[in-house]
Steps between C-alpha positions, in 0.01 A plus 500: 500500500378745763448863416542714806328834541475735793387374839351785698475321833480158665250439783516203736200449728476262797742250347562163664726224370563139598770257404465127559185578696681736740391862532796722411336841541154655503328838496765660277389823329705768322515719191796586278468780242708579193834646605492336845712229663388267778748308717342185646674397821454237769667205664601190306187304415270801542388474137698763309582266210150352518352846447714557190398159365133588548545836324681326214216250456709201609293440813125526545406693815283331758295818540500862388546686176779639283395775261692726264396805299621586153548143373297520183412153372809323635516337846729632771743213439584655160583833661759385753851371550573256783861459607477229763756403763628228264643644181316263259787509251616218271857424607598358158389814313703817487386812680398649167309189396310496829393860447410445135276211605331719765453785250338273242279335761380823662459720193474880529870519407704773663881461510711241322672235715847655475369849578308366800813323625697822456248683721575256784877503439523161327548577131812281505289198604281504191654180360588328826284204612311599814628189678848661508381822666512583870184524711510880480547496124214254454281729708587791275409295191164418659441869574598590141181317393314805630658702219449282193119523508279783619279398790359775729478292820825364645474228766842446657582235760807600705629714211831590667588139585862412404563852365803703606469870587565617145240265353247604763552863397449405135178317586376797703557727199305261275212485747485879527498525120215247483293693755571835334352354181175415676587143596401321819727291722433251779807348666513227764807572708683463830702817448480847350471493121676832444201709391212670675220251558198455722523200731247221533589263782340156498444335837439128530140425606436317824454132439146370532433208741503266199843628396661502843778239536416207724649522852782259577404172665523516878654228706247308712 
């Protein structure tokens, strides 16, 4: 089980990532300190989700460096939550069972499953299989994972996706609470996330000659 401490800051220097041999982005550098939020924006395919995957240790960068201060002996992966675009929930398990599994896997216990569901307005769904919930409710269960285990760095991919206005306000309050406690937050998003955040816009790199698509055949 991971034991999360305090992360003072995360530094990314000259990061480049490829997928399936294709350059997604390059030359990406930024710093996020405790108590700060960073909104990562850009067109579809610019690499917002790829950046979060690299920070979460799911993807090895092609070039560059990711450093964090205040980790102690544990790696950065044991100091973070990743809520990806897909909810990663087991449809046959109840909302409470999904959160209990996440709590036991992550360690550094914080809130109980029912209390976490109550914070996102879903206490009544504690014993309901996730497969019966709406897209917005499933998203709220996924976000409740942030509350069952303490992790100082939150990586959120389109955090407001499928949420109504009330749920977006609830999420904004949770994010502000996290930052006020010295947490860090990096969100990949197409829209405002409801809290004050610096913006990092990713632009697609120009394709190299080797990556340029072949011109169409010309008629003789």
